[in-house]
C-alpha positions in Angstrom: -86.7 9.3 -17.4 -87.1 7.4 -20.9 -85.4 4.2 -21.3 -82.8 5.7 -24.0 -81.6 8.3 -21.6 -81.4 5.2 -18.2 -79.4 2.7 -20.8 -76.8 6.0 -21.8 -76.2 7.0 -18.0 -76.0 3.4 -16.7 -73.5 2.6 -19.6 -71.6 5.8 -18.4 -71.8 4.6 -14.7 -70.4 1.0 -16.4 -67.0 3.0 -18.2 -66.6 5.0 -15.0 -66.5 2.1 -13.5 -63.2 0.5 -16.1 -61.6 3.5 -15.7 -61.5 3.7 -12.3 -60.5 0.2 -12.0 -58.0 0.9 -14.9 -56.7 3.8 -13.2 -56.2 2.0 -9.5 -54.1 -1.2 -11.7 -52.4 1.5 -13.3 -51.6 3.1 -9.9 -50.4 -0.7 -8.4 -48.1 -1.0 -11.7 -46.6 2.3 -11.2 -45.8 2.0 -7.5 -44.7 -1.3 -8.1 -42.2 0.1 -11.3 -41.1 3.0 -9.0 -40.2 0.0 -6.0 -38.6 -1.7 -8.4 -36.4 1.1 -9.8 -35.7 2.3 -6.5 -34.2 -0.8 -5.8 -31.9 -1.0 -9.5 -31.1 2.7 -8.2 -30.0 1.2 -4.9 -28.3 -1.9 -6.0 -26.2 0.8 -8.3 -25.0 3.1 -6.2 -23.8 0.4 -3.7 -22.6 -1.8 -5.8 -20.2 1.6 -7.7 -18.8 1.7 -4.3 -17.9 -1.7 -4.2 -14.0 -3.3 -5.4 -14.3 -6.8 -4.1 -16.7 -9.2 -6.3 -17.8 -11.1 -2.8 -19.2 -7.2 -1.3 -20.3 -6.8 -4.6 -22.3 -9.9 -4.5 -23.5 -9.4 -0.8 -24.7 -5.8 -1.4 -26.4 -6.0 -4.2 -28.1 -9.9 -3.3 -29.2 -8.2 0.0 -31.8 -5.6 -2.0 -32.8 -8.2 -4.3 -33.7 -10.6 -1.8 -36.3 -7.9 -0.8 -37.7 -7.9 -4.2 -37.6 -11.7 -4.7 -36.2 -13.8 -2.0 -35.6 -17.3 -2.0 -33.6 -20.3 0.1 -30.4 -20.3 -1.3 -28.6 -18.5 -4.5 -25.4 -18.5 -6.0 -23.4 -16.4 -8.2 -21.1 -17.9 -10.7 -18.3 -16.2 -13.2 -16.8 -17.4 -15.9 -12.8 -17.6 -15.7 -12.0 -17.7 -19.4 -8.3 -19.2 -18.9 -9.3 -22.3 -16.8 -12.4 -22.2 -19.4 -14.9 -22.5 -16.6 -17.4 -21.3 -13.9 -16.0 -20.9 -10.5 -18.5 -20.1 -7.7 -17.8 -16.5 -6.6 -20.4 -16.6 -4.0 -23.8 -18.9 -2.2 -26.3 -17.8 -0.5 -28.1 -20.7 2.5 -26.0 -22.9 4.4 -26.5 -26.1 2.4 -24.7 -23.6 -0.5 -21.6 -22.4 1.5 -19.2 -25.0 0.6 -19.7 -24.4 -3.2 -17.9 -21.0 -3.0 -14.3 -21.4 -4.9 -15.8 -24.8 -6.7 -16.0 -25.1 -10.7 -18.1 -25.9 -12.8 -17.8 -26.8 -17.0 -19.1 -24.1 -19.0 -21.4 -26.5 -21.0 -22.5 -28.2 -17.6 -25.8 -27.8 -15.6 -28.4 -25.5 -15.5 -25.9 -22.4 -15.4 -23.7 -23.9 -18.8 -27.0 -23.9 -20.9 -27.8 -20.2 -19.7 -23.9 -18.8 -20.6 -25.0 -20.7 -24.2 -28.3 -19.5 -24.7 -27.8 -16.4 -23.3 -31.3 -16.4 -21.6 -33.0 -17.1 -18.7 -34.0 -20.6 -17.7 -36.6 -22.0 -15.4 -36.8 -25.2 -14.5 -39.4 -26.9 -11.9 -39.1 -30.1 -10.4 -43.1 -30.6 -9.9 -44.6 -33.4 -8.5 -41.6 -35.7 -9.7 -38.1 -35.0 -8.9 -36.5 -37.5 -10.6 -37.6 -36.6 -14.0 -35.6 -33.4 -14.2 -32.4 -34.2 -15.0 -29.2 -33.7 -12.4 -28.3 -30.2 -12.0 -24.5 -30.6 -10.8 -24.8 -26.7 -9.5 -27.0 -27.6 -6.2 -25.7 -30.3 -3.9 -28.1 -33.4 -4.0 -29.5 -33.6 -0.6 -30.8 -30.7 -1.3 -34.8 -29.7 -1.4 -36.2 -27.6 -3.9 -38.6 -26.9 -6.4 -37.5 -24.6 -8.6 -34.0 -22.7 -9.9 -34.5 -19.0 -12.1 -31.4 -19.1 -13.7 -30.6 -16.0 -15.5 -27.2 -14.5 -17.4 -25.5 -11.5 -15.8 -24.9 -9.7 -18.8 -22.4 -6.2 -18.6 -21.7 -4.3 -21.9 -23.9 -7.2 -24.3 -21.2 -10.1 -22.5 -22.0 -12.5 -20.3 -19.9 -12.5 -17.8 -21.4 -15.5 -15.1 -24.8 -16.6 -14.3 -27.2 -16.2 -11.4 -29.1 -18.8 -9.9 -32.1 -18.2 -7.6 -33.5 -21.3 -5.8 -36.6 -22.0 -4.0 -37.5 -25.0 -1.8 -40.5 -26.9 -1.1 -42.2 -24.3 0.8 -41.1 -21.4 -1.5 -44.2 -19.8 -4.1 -43.9 -20.4 -7.9 -41.3 -17.5 -9.8 -43.5 -15.2 -12.2 -43.1 -14.1 -15.3 -42.0 -10.6 -14.1 -39.4 -12.0 -12.2 -38.2 -12.8 -15.0 -37.2 -9.1 -16.3 -37.2 -7.2 -12.8 -34.3 -9.4 -11.6 -32.7 -9.3 -15.3 -32.9 -5.5 -14.4 -31.8 -5.7 -10.7 -29.1 -8.0 -12.0 -27.4 -5.3 -14.6 -25.6 -2.7 -12.4 -24.3 -5.7 -10.6 -22.9 -7.7 -13.4 -21.4 -4.1 -14.7 -19.9 -3.6 -10.7 -18.6 -7.3 -11.4 -16.2 -6.7 -14.6 -15.0 -3.5 -13.3 -13.8 -5.4 -10.6 -12.4 -8.5 -12.8 -11.2 -5.6 -15.1 -9.4 -3.5 -11.8 -7.6 -7.0 -10.6 -6.3 -7.8 -14.3 -4.4 -4.4 -14.0 -3.3 -4.7 -11.0 -2.2 -8.5 -11.9 -0.7 -7.1 -15.1 1.2 -4.2 -13.6 2.7 -5.8 -11.4 3.7 -9.8 -12.9 5.6 -10.6 -16.3 4.4 -10.7 -19.3 6.0 -14.0 -20.7 6.6 -16.7 -17.4 3.6 -15.0 -15.7 5.6 -14.8 -12.5 6.1 -11.2 -10.5 8.1 -8.5 -11.8 11.3 -6.5 -10.4 8.4 -4.0 -9.5 6.7 -6.5 -7.1 9.6 -7.8 -5.9 10.7 -4.3 -4.5 7.4 -3.9 -3.2 7.4 -7.0 -1.6 10.6 -7.5 0.2 10.5 -4.1 1.0 7.4 -5.5 3.1 8.7 -8.4 4.0 12.1 -6.5 5.4 9.8 -4.2 7.9 7.9 -7.4 9.0 11.2 -9.1 9.7 12.6 -6.2 11.5 9.5 -5.1 14.0 9.0 -9.5 14.8 12.6 -9.7 15.1 12.2 -12.3 12.6 14.1 -13.4 9.1 13.8 -12.8 5.6 16.2 -14.4 2.7 16.5 -13.9 -0.7 17.9 -16.4 -3.2 19.0 -14.5 -6.8 20.1 -17.1 -9.8 20.8 -16.5 -13.2 20.9 -19.3 -16.1 24.3 -20.1 -16.9 25.1 -19.6 -20.8 21.7 -19.1 -21.8 22.8 -16.7 -24.8 23.4 -20.6 -26.4 19.8 -21.3 -26.2 19.1 -18.2 -28.4 21.8 -18.5 -31.0 20.8 -22.6 -31.5 17.4 -22.7 -31.3 16.1 -19.3 -31.6 14.2 -16.6 -29.7 10.9 -18.6 -29.3 12.5 -21.7 -28.4 14.8 -19.4 -25.6 11.7 -17.7 -24.6 10.2 -21.1 -23.5 12.5 -22.5 -22.2 12.5 -18.9 -19.9 8.5 -20.0 -19.2 10.1 -23.7 -18.4 12.6 -22.6 -16.1 10.0 -20.3 -14.4 7.3 -23.4 -13.3 10.2 -25.5 -12.3 11.4 -22.6 -9.9 7.8 -22.3 -8.5 7.4 -26.0 -8.0 10.5 -26.0 -5.4 9.4 -23.3 -3.3 6.8 -23.2 -0.7 3.3 -21.5 -0.7 4.2 -18.8 1.5 7.7 -17.8 -1.3 7.7 -15.1 -3.8 9.2 -16.5 -7.2 9.7 -13.1 -9.6 11.9 -12.6 -13.3 14.6 -10.2 -12.6 14.6 -9.8 -15.8 16.2 -11.2 -19.4 17.3 -14.6 -17.6 17.6 -13.8 -14.0 15.2 -14.8 -11.2 14.5 -13.9 -7.0 13.1 -15.7 -4.7 11.7 -14.2 -1.9 11.7 -16.5 1.5 10.0 -14.9 4.6 10.6 -16.2 7.8 13.9 -18.2 6.6 17.4 -17.8 7.8 20.8 -18.3 5.6 20.5 -22.4 6.3 17.2 -22.2 5.1 17.9 -20.1 2.2 20.4 -22.3 0.7 18.7 -25.5 1.3 15.9 -24.6 -0.9 18.1 -23.0 -3.6 19.9 -26.7 -3.7 16.4 -28.2 -4.1 16.0 -25.9 -7.5 19.9 -26.1 -8.2 19.4 -30.0 -8.8 16.2 -30.1 -10.2 17.1 -27.8 -12.8 20.2 -29.8 -13.6 17.8 -32.6 -13.9 15.2 -30.8 -15.8 15.6 -31.6 -19.9 14.1 -28.4 -21.2 12.2 -27.9 -24.3 10.9 -31.2 -24.9 7.9 -30.3 -26.8 9.4 -28.2 -29.5 11.5 -31.7 -29.6 14.8 -30.6 -28.3 16.9 -31.6 -25.6 18.1 -28.7 -23.2 20.3 -29.1 -20.2 20.3 -25.7 -18.1 22.1 -24.9 -15.2 22.1 -21.6 -13.0 24.8 -20.0 -10.6 23.0 -19.3 -6.9 23.4 -16.1 -4.1 22.2 -16.1 -1.3 21.8 -12.8 1.4 19.3 -12.7 4.6 18.3 -10.0 6.5 19.1 -8.8 9.0 22.9 -10.9 9.0 23.7 -9.2 5.4 22.0 -5.9 4.8 19.4 -3.7 6.5 17.5 -3.1 3.8 15.6 -4.6 0.8 17.7 -2.8 -2.0 21.2 -3.8 -0.1 20.1 -7.7 0.2 19.1 -7.3 -3.7 22.9 -6.3 -3.8 24.4 -9.0 -1.6 22.6 -11.7 -3.2 23.3 -10.5 -6.6 27.2 -10.1 -5.8 27.0 -13.7 -4.4 25.6 -14.7 -7.3 28.6 -13.0 -9.6 31.4 -14.9 -7.5 29.7 -18.3 -8.8 29.6 -17.2 -12.4 33.8 -16.5 -11.9 34.3 -19.5 -10.2 32.8 -22.6 -12.6 28.9 -21.3 -12.0 26.0 -23.8 -11.4 26.6 -23.8 -7.4 25.6 -21.5 -4.7 27.3 -19.0 -2.9 26.4 -16.9 0.4 26.8 -13.1 0.6 29.3 -11.7 3.3 
């Protein structure tokens, strides 16, 4: 065999070895992609079957941890009404106390990710003191790296996920960012769907103006409370109140001021009741308060507390007006006055009209 043929054979052999190595690399990459896509499919399938944000995060993180195990993590969701990020869920004992806490839109690593809409990797390295404060991580927590990724749904950032490695954790790799972003997308879409569903449910039972519950919710809630009172042989009472001469507010100051006055009245009533009580705008300038586990005497005490506070409050000061508003109250109790939720509303309404016909700004009990 001459030298030229031998050289050609050696070159072909090297080429075959290179192709074999490239094939092995391709198989490894294909295997990784297959596993990643399988995880994405699992996250998508599991998240689409959940409607509670906590469950969505739980099932998604359980799968994501298989690919990218971390010591701690947190999911912060945008609360547009309060202009902040709220900790929806956290992983790791040291992080659990943060659930429900809030972070300013521009604060910390999460705030930067929210603003730039891009992932951010922060490393402590050998000098932890050189790293600026990260308010979303407890000071005593031992960590080396934080990988924060935006939760993107339909082109919108709805929150931030932070993956945190402890002192013994391996460094994040560049491909972790790409794959985690892919895996988080179905979780983000499911979370946004959950928020939209919750919002639509709230709108169906919430008064647009005052943000109190509406009459639809009053009927459903009162039905539940009457059934509970009947089952456990307890009581439930209802306060029905109508503002006195409210038409004069609209006539003298305009409907915009009148609407604002209703909002302020609703806030006063809300502040005067207990956490278990349910305040509703019945319609127009009429309001109701459901008082679970409360008899007639307790209902009278709460009604008088609301009556006196309304009488003392100056409304529409922000509009430059000094408006005084009083109300007429009717109270009724189950089972003393009525045997059903509809009858309870009727009895409290009738008692309120007795006050309307006898001087207003007072309280009457059903008969």
